[in-house]
C-alpha positions in Angstrom: -38.2 140.6 -47.6 -39.1 137.2 -49.1 -42.7 136.3 -49.5 -41.9 132.7 -48.5 -41.8 131.7 -44.8 -40.0 128.7 -43.4 -40.0 126.6 -40.3 -37.6 127.2 -37.4 -36.5 124.2 -35.4 -36.3 124.4 -31.6 -33.4 122.7 -29.7 -36.2 120.6 -28.1 -36.1 118.5 -31.3 -33.2 116.7 -29.7 -35.5 115.2 -27.0 -38.4 114.6 -29.4 -36.2 112.5 -31.7 -34.0 111.1 -29.0 -35.0 110.4 -25.4 -38.7 110.4 -26.2 -38.3 107.7 -28.8 -35.4 105.7 -27.4 -37.2 104.4 -24.3 -34.2 102.7 -22.6 -30.5 102.4 -22.6 -30.5 98.9 -24.0 -32.4 100.0 -27.1 -30.0 103.0 -27.5 -27.0 100.6 -27.5 -28.8 98.3 -30.0 -29.3 101.3 -32.4 -25.6 102.2 -32.2 -24.5 98.6 -32.8 -26.8 98.5 -35.9 -25.0 101.7 -37.1 -21.7 99.9 -36.8 -23.0 97.0 -38.8 -24.2 99.4 -41.5 -20.7 100.9 -41.5 -19.4 97.5 -42.6 -17.7 96.7 -39.3 -16.8 93.1 -38.7 -16.4 93.8 -35.0 -17.9 96.2 -32.4 -16.6 96.4 -28.9 -18.6 97.6 -25.9 -16.5 98.6 -23.0 -17.4 99.8 -19.5 -14.4 101.6 -17.9 -14.7 103.7 -14.7 -18.1 105.2 -15.3 -17.4 105.5 -19.0 -19.1 103.6 -21.8 -17.2 103.2 -25.0 -18.7 101.7 -28.2 -16.0 101.2 -30.9 -16.0 99.5 -34.3 -13.7 98.8 -37.2 -16.1 100.0 -39.8 -15.4 102.3 -42.7 -15.5 105.4 -40.4 -16.5 108.9 -41.5 -14.7 111.6 -43.4 -14.9 115.2 -42.4 -17.5 115.7 -45.1 -19.5 112.7 -43.8 -19.5 114.1 -40.3 -20.7 117.5 -41.4 -23.2 116.5 -44.1 -24.5 113.2 -42.7 -23.9 112.6 -39.0 -24.8 116.2 -38.0 -27.7 116.3 -40.5 -30.5 115.3 -38.1 -33.1 112.8 -39.5 -31.2 112.6 -42.8 -30.3 109.1 -43.9 -27.9 108.5 -46.7 -28.9 104.8 -46.4 -32.4 105.8 -47.1 -31.8 107.9 -50.2 -29.3 105.4 -51.7 -26.2 107.7 -51.7 -24.4 105.9 -48.8 -21.2 104.2 -50.3 -23.1 102.5 -53.1 -20.1 101.1 -54.8 -18.5 99.8 -51.5 -21.8 98.0 -50.6 -21.6 95.9 -53.7 -18.6 94.1 -52.4 -19.8 93.8 -48.8 -23.3 92.5 -49.8 -25.1 93.7 -46.6 -28.5 95.2 -46.5 -28.9 98.1 -44.1 -30.3 97.5 -40.6 -31.3 101.1 -40.1 -32.8 103.8 -42.4 -34.4 106.6 -40.4 -31.3 108.7 -39.5 -32.3 109.3 -35.9 -30.3 106.5 -34.2 -27.4 109.0 -33.6 -29.7 110.9 -31.2 -29.9 107.7 -29.0 -26.4 108.8 -27.8 -28.3 111.4 -25.6 -30.1 108.5 -23.9 -26.8 107.0 -22.6 -24.8 110.0 -21.2 -24.6 113.8 -21.0 -21.2 114.0 -22.7 -20.3 112.3 -26.0 -16.8 112.2 -27.6 -17.0 110.8 -31.2 -13.8 109.9 -32.9 -13.8 108.6 -36.4 -11.5 108.0 -39.4 -12.1 106.9 -42.9 -9.7 105.8 -45.7 -10.3 109.1 -47.5 -8.7 111.2 -44.8 -5.2 110.9 -43.3 -6.4 112.2 -40.0 -9.2 111.5 -37.5 -12.1 113.8 -36.6 -13.3 114.3 -33.0 -16.6 115.8 -31.9 -17.4 116.9 -28.4 -21.1 117.2 -27.5 -22.7 118.3 -24.2 -26.3 117.4 -24.7 -27.3 119.8 -22.0 -26.4 122.6 -24.4 -29.6 121.7 -26.3 -31.7 122.1 -23.1 -30.8 125.5 -21.9 -33.4 127.4 -23.8 -36.1 125.8 -26.0 -36.2 129.0 -28.0 -32.7 128.4 -29.2 -32.7 127.0 -32.7 -31.3 123.5 -33.0 -29.0 124.3 -35.9 -27.5 127.4 -34.1 -26.1 125.4 -31.2 -22.4 124.9 -31.9 -20.7 121.4 -31.8 -17.0 121.5 -30.8 -14.7 119.5 -33.0 -11.0 119.0 -33.7 -8.6 117.2 -36.0 -6.2 114.7 -34.5 -3.2 113.3 -36.4 -2.7 110.1 -34.3 -5.0 107.3 -35.2 -7.3 106.3 -32.3 -7.8 102.7 -31.4 -10.3 100.8 -33.6 -10.9 97.1 -33.1 -8.6 95.2 -35.5 -8.5 98.0 -38.1 -7.2 101.4 -39.1 -10.6 102.9 -39.8 -13.8 103.0 -37.7 -15.7 105.0 -35.1 -15.4 105.3 -31.4 -18.2 106.7 -29.2 -17.2 107.6 -25.7 -20.0 108.4 -23.2 -19.4 110.1 -19.8 -21.9 111.5 -17.3 -23.9 108.3 -17.8 -27.6 108.5 -17.0 -27.8 104.9 -15.8 -25.9 102.8 -13.3 -24.2 100.1 -15.2 -23.5 97.4 -12.6 -22.9 93.7 -13.4 -26.6 93.0 -13.5 -27.4 95.8 -15.9 -24.5 94.9 -18.2 -25.5 91.3 -18.3 -29.1 92.4 -19.1 -27.7 94.4 -22.0 -25.6 91.5 -23.2 -28.6 89.2 -23.3 -30.6 91.8 -25.2 -27.8 92.0 -27.8 -27.7 88.2 -28.1 -31.2 88.6 -29.7 -30.3 91.6 -31.8 -28.6 89.7 -34.6 -30.7 86.7 -35.8 -29.7 84.0 -33.4 -31.0 81.3 -35.7 -28.7 82.1 -38.6 -26.5 85.1 -37.7 -25.3 88.1 -39.7 -22.3 87.6 -41.8 -18.9 87.9 -40.0 -20.1 90.4 -37.4 -18.9 90.0 -33.8 -20.0 91.9 -30.7 -17.5 91.8 -27.9 -17.9 92.9 -24.2 -14.9 94.4 -22.4 -15.5 95.0 -18.7 -12.2 95.0 -16.8 -14.0 95.2 -13.4 -15.6 91.8 -14.0 -12.6 89.9 -15.4 -11.7 88.2 -12.0 -15.4 87.3 -11.4 -15.6 85.8 -14.9 -12.5 83.7 -14.4 -14.0 82.2 -11.2 -17.2 81.4 -13.1 -15.3 79.8 -16.0 -13.2 77.6 -13.7 -16.3 76.6 -11.6 -18.3 75.8 -14.8 -15.4 73.7 -16.2 -15.2 71.6 -13.1 -19.0 71.0 -13.1 -19.1 70.2 -16.8 -16.4 67.6 -16.2 -18.9 65.7 -14.1 -22.0 66.7 -16.1 -23.7 63.3 -16.2 -23.6 63.1 -12.4 -25.2 66.5 -11.9 -28.9 66.8 -11.1 -31.1 68.6 -13.7 -31.3 71.5 -11.3 -27.5 71.7 -11.0 -27.1 71.4 -14.8 -29.4 74.3 -15.3 -27.6 76.3 -12.5 -24.3 75.6 -14.3 -25.6 76.9 -17.6 -27.0 80.0 -15.9 -23.6 80.7 -14.4 -21.9 80.2 -17.7 -24.3 82.6 -19.4 -23.6 85.1 -16.7 -20.0 85.5 -17.9 -19.8 89.1 -19.1 -16.5 89.5 -20.9 -15.9 88.1 -24.4 -17.9 87.7 -27.6 -21.6 87.1 -27.7 -22.5 83.4 -28.3 -26.0 82.1 -28.9 -26.6 78.4 -29.2 -30.3 78.4 -29.7 -30.2 77.1 -33.3 -28.4 74.0 -32.1 -30.8 73.7 -29.2 -33.9 73.8 -31.4 -32.5 71.3 -33.8 -32.4 68.6 -31.2 -35.9 67.3 -30.5 -38.7 69.6 -31.7 -41.6 69.8 -34.1 -40.9 72.5 -36.6 -42.1 74.0 -39.8 -39.9 75.9 -42.3 -41.2 78.0 -45.1 -39.4 80.2 -47.7 -40.6 82.4 -50.6 -38.3 81.9 -53.6 -39.2 83.6 -56.8 -42.9 83.0 -57.3 -43.1 79.8 -55.2 -43.5 79.1 -51.5 -41.7 76.0 -50.2 -42.8 74.6 -46.9 -41.4 71.6 -44.9 -42.9 70.2 -41.7 -40.7 67.9 -39.7 -41.1 66.3 -36.3 -38.1 65.4 -34.0 -35.8 64.9 -37.0 -38.3 63.1 -39.3 -39.8 64.8 -42.4 -43.6 64.8 -42.2 -44.4 66.5 -45.5 -43.1 68.9 -48.1 -45.2 71.1 -50.3 -44.8 73.7 -53.0 -47.4 76.4 -53.8 -47.8 79.5 -55.9 -46.7 82.7 -54.2 -49.9 84.5 -53.0 -48.0 87.4 -51.6 -46.6 89.6 -54.5 -45.1 92.2 -52.1 -42.9 89.6 -50.3 -39.7 88.6 -52.2 -37.1 87.3 -49.8 -38.9 86.1 -46.7 -38.6 82.9 -44.6 -40.4 81.6 -41.5 -39.3 78.9 -39.0 -41.6 78.0 -36.2 -40.9 75.4 -33.4 -43.5 73.7 -31.2 -42.1 72.6 -27.9 -43.8 69.9 -26.0 -43.2 69.4 -22.2 -40.0 67.3 -22.8 -38.6 69.8 -25.4 -39.3 72.7 -22.9 -37.4 70.8 -20.2 -34.5 70.1 -22.5 -34.4 73.8 -23.6 -34.4 75.0 -20.0 -31.4 72.7 -19.2 -29.4 73.7 -22.3 -30.2 77.4 -22.3 -30.4 78.0 -18.5 -33.8 79.6 -18.8 -37.4 78.4 -19.6 -38.3 79.1 -23.3 -41.2 81.3 -22.2 -38.7 83.7 -20.6 -36.4 83.6 -23.6 -39.2 84.8 -26.0 -41.5 83.6 -28.7 -41.5 84.5 -32.4 -38.9 87.1 -33.3 -38.9 89.3 -36.4 -35.7 90.1 -38.2 -35.3 92.6 -41.0 -32.0 92.4 -42.9 -30.6 90.2 -40.1 -31.4 92.5 -37.2 -34.2 92.2 -34.8 -37.3 94.4 -34.8 -38.7 95.1 -31.4 -40.9 94.1 -29.6 -41.7 90.9 -31.6 -40.8 87.9 -29.6 -40.5 89.6 -26.2 -41.9 87.9 -23.1 -45.6 88.5 -23.0 -45.6 90.3 -26.4 -48.4 89.2 -28.7 -47.7 91.2 -31.8 -48.5 88.1 -33.9 -51.9 87.6 -32.3 -51.2 84.1 -31.1 -52.4 84.3 -27.5 -55.5 86.1 -28.8 -56.4 83.0 -30.7 -55.8 80.8 -27.7 -58.3 82.8 -25.7 -60.9 82.2 -28.4 -60.9 78.4 -28.1 -59.9 75.6 -25.7 -56.9 73.5 -26.4 -57.1 74.0 -30.1 -54.5 76.8 -30.7 -50.8 77.2 -30.3 -49.9 80.4 -28.3 -46.6 82.1 -27.3 -46.1 79.5 -24.5 -45.8 76.7 -27.0 -44.2 78.4 -30.0 -40.6 79.6 -30.5 -39.3 80.8 -33.8 -38.4 83.6 -36.2 -39.5 85.5 -39.3 -36.7 86.8 -41.6 -37.3 89.6 -44.1 -34.6 90.8 -46.5 -35.4 93.9 -48.4 -33.8 97.0 -50.0 -37.2 98.8 -50.0 -37.1 101.2 -47.0 -40.9 101.7 -47.2 -42.0 98.1 -47.2 -41.1 97.1 -43.7 -40.6 100.4 -41.9 -40.2 100.7 -38.1 -42.2 103.2 -36.2 -40.0 106.0 -34.8 -40.3 104.6 -31.3 -37.8 101.8 -31.5 -39.8 99.3 -29.5 -43.1 99.9 -31.4 -42.7 97.4 -34.2 -43.5 98.0 -37.8 -45.8 100.4 -39.5 -48.8 98.6 -41.0 -47.9 98.9 -44.6 -49.4 96.7 -47.4 -46.2 94.6 -47.3 -46.5 94.1 -43.5 -50.1 93.0 -43.9 -49.0 90.4 -46.4 -46.3 89.3 -44.1 -48.8 88.8 -41.3 -51.0 86.8 -43.7 -48.1 84.6 -44.7 -47.1 84.1 -41.1 -50.7 83.1 -40.1 -50.8 80.5 -42.9 -47.6 78.8 -41.8 -48.6 79.0 -38.1 -51.9 77.3 -39.0 -50.2 74.5 -40.8 -48.0 73.7 -37.8 -51.0 74.1 -35.5 -53.1 71.7 -37.7 -50.5 69.0 -37.3 -49.8 69.5 -33.6 -53.4 69.8 -32.5 -54.7 67.0 -34.8 -51.9 64.5 -35.2 -50.0 65.0 -31.9 -52.8 66.1 -29.5 -55.7 64.1 -31.1 -58.2 66.9 -30.7 -59.8 65.8 -34.1 -60.5 62.3 -32.8 -63.7 63.4 -31.1 -64.8 66.1 -33.5 -64.5 64.0 -36.6 -66.1 60.8 -37.6 -63.0 58.5 -37.6 -64.1 55.7 -35.4 -67.3 53.7 -34.9 -67.5 54.4 -31.2 -66.8 57.6 -29.3 -65.4 55.9 -26.3 -62.8 54.2 -28.5 -61.7 57.6 -29.9 -61.5 59.0 -26.4 -59.3 56.2 -25.2 -56.9 56.5 -28.2 -56.7 60.3 -27.8 -55.9 59.9 -24.1 -53.1 57.4 -24.7 -51.6 59.7 -27.4 -51.7 62.8 -25.2 -50.2 61.0 -22.3 -47.2 59.8 -24.4 -46.7 63.1 -26.3 -46.1 65.2 -23.2 -42.8 63.6 -22.3 -41.6 62.1 -25.5 -38.5 63.2 -27.5 -39.3 60.8 -30.3 -42.2 59.9 -32.6 -42.7 56.2 -31.8 -46.0 56.8 -30.0 -47.3 58.8 -33.0 -46.2 56.3 -35.6 -48.1 53.5 -33.8 -51.3 55.4 -33.0 -54.1 54.6 -35.4 -55.8 57.9 -34.6 -52.7 59.9 -35.5 -52.3 57.9 -38.7 -55.8 58.5 -39.8 -55.7 62.2 -38.9 -52.4 62.6 -40.8 -54.0 61.0 -43.9 -56.9 63.5 -43.5 -54.4 66.3 -43.4 -52.7 64.9 -46.5 -56.1 64.6 -48.1 -56.7 68.4 -47.6 -53.3 69.2 -49.1 -54.0 66.9 -52.1 -57.5 68.4 -52.7 -56.1 72.0 -52.7 -55.3 72.7 -56.4 -52.9 75.5 -55.5 -50.6 73.0 -53.6 -48.2 70.5 -55.0 -47.5 67.8 -52.5 -43.8 67.0 -53.0 -43.6 64.2 -50.3 -45.2 62.9 -47.1 -44.2 60.5 -44.5 -45.1 57.0 -45.7 -44.7 55.4 -42.2 -47.2 57.8 -40.7 -49.5 57.2 -43.6 -49.3 53.4 -43.2 -52.6 52.5 -41.5 -52.0 48.7 -41.9 -50.3 48.3 -38.5 -52.7 46.2 -36.5 -55.5 44.1 -38.0 -57.6 44.8 -34.9 -57.8 48.4 -36.0 -60.1 47.4 -38.9 -62.9 46.8 -36.4 -62.9 50.5 -35.1 -62.3 52.5 -38.3 -65.3 53.8 -40.2 -65.6 52.0 -43.6 -65.7 55.2 -45.6 -62.1 56.1 -44.5 -60.7 53.5 -46.9 -62.3 55.2 -49.9 -60.9 58.6 -48.8 -57.4 57.1 -48.5 -57.6 55.5 -51.9 -58.4 58.9 -53.5 -55.3 60.3 -51.9 -53.2 57.4 -53.2 -54.5 57.8 -56.7 -54.0 61.6 -56.7 -50.4 61.3 -55.4 -49.6 58.2 -57.5 -48.5 56.5 -54.2 -48.1 52.9 -55.2 -47.1 51.9 -51.6 -50.3 53.4 -50.1 -52.4 51.7 -52.8 -50.7 48.4 -51.9 -51.3 49.1 -48.2 -54.9 49.8 -48.8 -55.2 46.6 -50.9 -53.5 44.6 -48.1 -55.7 46.4 -45.6 -58.9 45.4 -47.4 -57.7 41.8 -47.8 -57.2 41.7 -44.1 -60.6 43.1 -43.6 -62.1 40.5 -45.9 -60.1 37.7 -44.2 -61.2 39.0 -40.8 -64.8 39.1 -41.9 -64.5 35.6 -43.3 -63.0 34.3 -40.1 -65.7 36.1 -38.2 -68.5 34.6 -40.3 -67.0 31.1 -39.9 -66.5 31.7 -36.2 -70.1 32.8 -35.8 -71.2 29.8 -37.9 -69.2 27.5 -35.6 -70.7 29.1 -32.6 -74.2 28.8 -34.0 -73.7 25.1 -34.9 -72.2 24.4 -31.5 -75.1 26.2 -29.9 -77.6 24.2 -32.0 -75.7 20.9 -31.1 -75.8 21.9 -27.5 -79.5 22.6 -27.7 -80.1 19.2 -29.3 -77.9 17.5 -26.7 -79.6 19.3 -23.9 -83.1 18.3 -25.2 -81.9 14.7 -25.6 -80.5 14.7 -22.1 -83.7 16.2 -20.8 -85.7 13.4 -22.5 -83.4 10.8 -21.1 -83.8 12.2 -17.7 -87.5 12.3 -18.1 -87.6 8.7 -19.3 -85.4 7.7 -16.4 -87.7 9.5 -13.9 -90.7 7.8 -15.4 -88.9 4.4 -15.3 -88.1 4.9 -11.6 -91.7 6.0 -11.0 -93.1 2.9 -12.6 -90.7 0.7 -10.6 -91.9 2.2 -7.3 -95.6 1.6 -8.3 -94.8 -2.1 -9.1 -93.1 -2.5 -5.8 -96.1 -1.1 -3.9 -98.4 -3.5 -5.7 
């Protein structure tokens, strides 16, 4: 007898690594779609046929050796140890979406019976597995690896979407009722699986639900008729039309959120390239500023962040175009290698800590109700951004994740600084911009009133408070030695818009702006300041002359009044003398 002992594994492992971690059917399907992507499929089809769910792809499939030594090897991941088709991946140029090797057990979450059919180029036949997951629940004392899995070899090639290789997963004895509502909910979840802001390379997800074809045709015809008279529809009817269009089940997934967000929003985009961070802030199509700074996050290599602030008008436009309010769509999503990590971005999810900041202050922070966006991470390092085993639990708090959170916070704060200060005017009262507080309050109220419903920047470009706060923002960027200010909006920086503004701006502001102009070598701003000071001098000269004229006129009026009083006094005395003479 050997002196070494070893573990035995109960058949209960199937539940521990399967149903207990895959919390719902939608997540289970998401995991299997990611497996198709990692198998280099260009298309995956999800079919619902007579109480049967079929997920098929045209990927590279599996050989008999792959099935035995990889798929049936629970918790083993060839993706993770680097042995999965290394040469083939060099031509596909995809990074893996999964790496834990437990996604296959999500099959148990969908149905009792699984028939897996697969074929690879290395075999001239297909392999079929037949699994009854209840076999693993009969007796927890049974060892997991001792429960047989039925299999067979078939000579005829099964159907793979547009290909001769691939994998087909057929589920029967389904655990959930897949009615039209449930299928549509799954479809909308999958729309957010692949980065909807950029999209994975040439990867289509297609729904095939024969029972809904007639209903879909009716919806398509009705939507076409309504769109033909779109301009005559009320906003409510437009939104209702979009909702109906998005309730069409059959066909490929389509997500138009990128085009929607590019319309009229305030956004910030930041990317880490090499050892530099490039950040651009724009507002409703106009560039506000661009900066370059040294990479302070050595564990982050290929990461980008795009955040969008939606004012009231942008939210309204989003609701019309997407058929749902942005708050219901989600907030800031996280994508690793092009695929979404749950639960980041979900309704009421605060994994980024945005709402926590909102609760700490009044009207000075941007929470999930104002922000939409995404964070993209591309990595080959399986340990850097590792999901917790529960697929809706987010990422493990590794050092790389902590740096990602720091990077996200810095970009969010830059957007927040612009929105809260330049667009909302919250700095008008807290900072010494104006000579009188009531003037600052009036300017801020006018700005906030216009910003709520505006889809352009005209009100910002003409507001002296916004201009001054923007220059203060530029000043902070210029004074930071780690930042290289590449460009900034000269129109927003032009404070010479109305000579009357010179009377309300604090004098020391001019000196601050001149320092900015000198540091950035901004000849235009220097000229603006020179013109501004000339106007101030001219205004002061005119004011002195006006005050002098008023004083002289006042003095002449006083002299005239005295003279008139003396004349009246003489006249009264003359009349008085005349009356005396008459009496005598």
